[in-house]
C-alpha positions as CSV (number, residue, x, y, z in Angstrom):
1,M,104.3,92.7,107.7
2,R,101.8,91.5,105.0
3,R,100.8,88.5,107.1
4,L,100.4,90.5,110.2
5,V,98.0,93.0,108.6
6,P,96.0,91.5,105.8
7,H,95.1,93.7,102.8
8,K,91.5,92.5,102.9
9,G,90.3,92.4,106.5
10,D,87.2,93.4,108.5
11,Y,88.1,97.1,108.0
12,R,85.8,100.1,107.5
13,H,87.4,102.6,105.2
14,A,86.1,104.2,102.0
15,E,89.4,104.2,100.1
16,G,90.0,100.5,100.7
17,N,93.5,101.0,102.0
18,S,93.0,100.5,105.7
19,D,95.8,98.0,105.9
20,A,98.3,100.8,104.8
21,H,97.1,103.1,107.6
22,I,97.5,100.3,110.2
23,K,101.0,99.5,108.9
24,V,102.3,103.1,109.0
25,S,100.9,103.5,112.5
26,M,103.1,100.6,113.6
27,F,106.3,102.3,112.2
28,G,105.5,106.1,112.4
29,P,105.9,108.6,109.7
30,E,109.2,110.1,110.7
31,Q,112.8,109.3,111.6
32,F,115.6,111.2,113.2
33,L,119.2,110.5,112.0
34,I,122.5,111.6,113.3
35,V,124.8,113.2,110.6
36,E,128.4,113.7,111.4
37,S,131.0,115.0,108.9
38,G,128.4,114.7,106.1
39,E,127.7,111.1,106.8
40,V,124.7,109.4,108.4
41,K,125.8,107.6,111.5
42,L,124.3,104.1,111.7
43,G,125.0,101.0,113.8
44,T,126.6,97.9,112.3
45,W,123.2,96.3,111.4
46,Q,121.2,99.4,110.9
47,R,119.9,100.5,107.5
48,I,117.4,103.1,106.2
49,F,114.3,101.9,104.2
50,F,111.5,104.0,102.6
51,C,108.4,101.9,103.0
52,E,105.3,102.5,100.8
53,F,102.3,100.6,102.2
54,D,99.7,102.2,99.9
55,G,101.4,102.0,96.6
56,P,102.6,102.2,94.1
57,R,102.2,106.0,94.3
58,S,104.3,109.1,93.8
59,R,105.5,110.5,97.1
60,K,107.6,113.4,98.3
61,L,110.3,112.8,100.8
62,W,110.8,115.8,103.1
63,V,114.1,116.4,104.8
64,K,114.6,119.0,107.5
65,W,118.0,119.8,108.9
66,L,118.0,120.5,112.7
67,G,121.1,121.4,114.6
68,I,124.3,123.4,114.4
């Protein structure tokens, strides 16, 4: 990812973190997971990663339970 979106590019952004905004737009800020019997259901090669593209920073992780 670092090579695809360079930190210093021809970007116009006052905070200097344009690359982080581009990277998060490629992934999206949210994910839906299936939970069954108290366990997250993932495929054989699937994993969950928390990606911080504008860090290091302190962040909050919001979890919302939807369903029955």
